[in-house]
N, C-alpha and C positions, 0 to 999 in steps of 0.2 A: 263627121267622123275626123279625129285627131290627123294633122298634117304629118305624112309618112317620112319627110325628110325633116320637121324639127325633133320626131320623135326619136330617130334613127339620130340626129347628131347630139341630143339630150343624152343617150346613150353610151354614144361614142365619148363623152367626158369621162363618163367612169369604167370605162373599158379599152383600154390600150390596144386591146386586141384587134380592134377594127378600125382598119387603116383606111387609108382613101382609097386605096385599089380596091376592098371589097365591098366599102360602104354604097356603092351603087346597086350590088347583090342584094346587101342588107334589107335596104331602103324596096328594091322587088318582094322581098321575102315577107316584109311587112305587108304590103299593099294587098299579096295574094290572101295574108292572114285577115285583114279586115274584110276582104270580099268573104272569106269563110266564114266569119263572125255575123256576118250581115246577112248571109243564107239561111241561119241557123233556124229561121222558122219552118223551113221546110224540113228541119230533121229534128221532130218532136218526139220524142216517147211517150206512147200510149200505156196505160197500165191494161194488159190483158184480162187477167183473170188474177183472183184471190180465191183461193181454194183453202177451207178447213182441213187441213190433211192430217192432223194427228191430235190426240188430247193432251199430249206434253210437248214440251218444247223440242223443236227440229237439232239434229248435230249436224244435218250433212245435204245437199245435192246434188246428183249428177244425171246428165242427158247423155243417152245412147248417140252414136256418132250422125245418124241422121236427123237426130231430135224429136224425132215421132213419139218416142218416150221418156221419162223422166223418171227418176228413184228420189226418194225422199227418207231418211234414219233418224231417230229420236229416242227420245228418253222414253217414252211408253214400249220401251223395246220390239219394237215392229220396223220393219221398211215396206215402203209403199211403190207399188209402180203404177204411174198415173200415164196418160194420154194426153200428150200435150198441147193436141186443137180442141178435143172436148173438154178437157178437165178432168175429165172420167178417171175415177178411182179403177183400176182393172185388179189390182190382186193385193191382199198383205201378207207378207213372209213373215210369219210367224215361229218362233221357237228359241230364240235367246233369251236367257235369264236377267240380260241386266241390259243397260243404256245400249242402241247400235247407234256405235259413232262414227265408223267411217264405212266407206258405201262404193262400188264401182260395176260399171258395166265392162263385160270383157270387149271393149270394142276394138275393132271393127266390127265385131260379129253381132255382139247386142245379145245373143241368146243367152248367157250366163250374167249371175251377180254375184257378187263376191263381198260381204257385210262383217265386218268385226267389231266384237263387243266387249266391253266393260268386264262379261264374262269367263274372259279369259280366250274365247274361241274366234274363231273364223267359219262362218258359214257358207257353203257354193249352192246355188240355186238356181233351176232352170226358170229364166223369164217368160217361155210360154204357158207354163203349167203350175209355176209355184213351188214345183217339188225340191225337197231339200237333198242334194247329190251325196255331200259328204259335209262333215262338220271336224274340222282341225284342231286338235288338243294338243298343246305343249307349251303355250305359253305360260309364263305364272304371275302372271298380272293383265292388265287392261290392253288391249288391243287397240291403237289410235289411227293407225295409218295402212295401208293399202294398195296394192295395184296389180295388175295381170300382166304379162307380159306381153309384148306384139304380137306373138305366136299362137297366144289365148294357150298353151300348155301348164305355165306356174301362174301361181299368186304369191305374192311378196307381202308378209305383214310385218309391220313394225308396232313395237311392245312397250309399255312403261318399264317392261323387264330388264330394259339395255340392248334385248336382243332382236335383230329380225330374222323371220325363215321363209324358206323356199317349200312349196308345196305343190306335189304333183295333182293336177287337175283329175288326170282319167284314173290312178290310183289311189286318190286321197290319202297320203302319205306327205311325211315330212321327207324333203330331200337333205337339207343342210341346216344348220344355223350359225347364223352370222354374229358372231361375238367379238365386242374388242372394243364399243361404245363405253362410257364409264356410268354414263347418266340414259333417261330417257330417250326413243327412237321416236320423232315425233312425225317423221316425214320423209317420204322412199319413193324413188322414180327411178324405171327402167330407160337406157337409153334406144334407142329407134329400132339395133339389130338384135337388144335382147340379151348380149352378153356380158353385159355391165350392169351394174345398180348400185346406185348412190342412196345413202344412207344420213340423215340430217339429225343431229341428236341435242340436247340441252346441256351435254358435255362442252357445246362451244364448236363440235366437229362436225366434219364432213367426210364421210368415209366412201372411198370409191370398192367396190368388188368384183373379181370374176364369178359370175354365177355358176361355171362348171365347175369351179374348187368352190368355191364360199370364202376364198380369200383377197 
């Protein structure tokens, strides 16, 4: 293995921040890193399973909180639910008229799944039965991202129409439209308390919204 002292002295030549006072600490860190790298044989990753999942390319994957189930979205217009341990396909969620692009479990609960599609709709499903509870209509272009709030009472969708929308899971109704971006919304996320949501757009900006008011 490379001598740690010689290595740090070499680094020191080009890095004036490594002073004599912290040199010993850096040497110690380098030695620990070398030990870790030497142990890497114990941490090999093994391919667990390869599943022939869809007839067309996949768009997205997501686990439930426990990791016992995962879902896959595809260009074949479906979302499939899988058992992680066995690799068995448990259910196919069919009903979208175009690519299923955005998918999510309502973690930590995991009893519902949301799918967002290029058909401009978002669907809410039962994980257990595969029943479609609601189809949320209102976007004028493809839905490319979505997220449940932490309480699992709302689902947010982001679209190529430059808006995001919040939907009531129980009623199946739109609550508010978040308008302000000048280009497509490609990512969104709730904070841990669920009272704020951030959206990221192709317009180079991030917006922070109040969930209660939509502003």
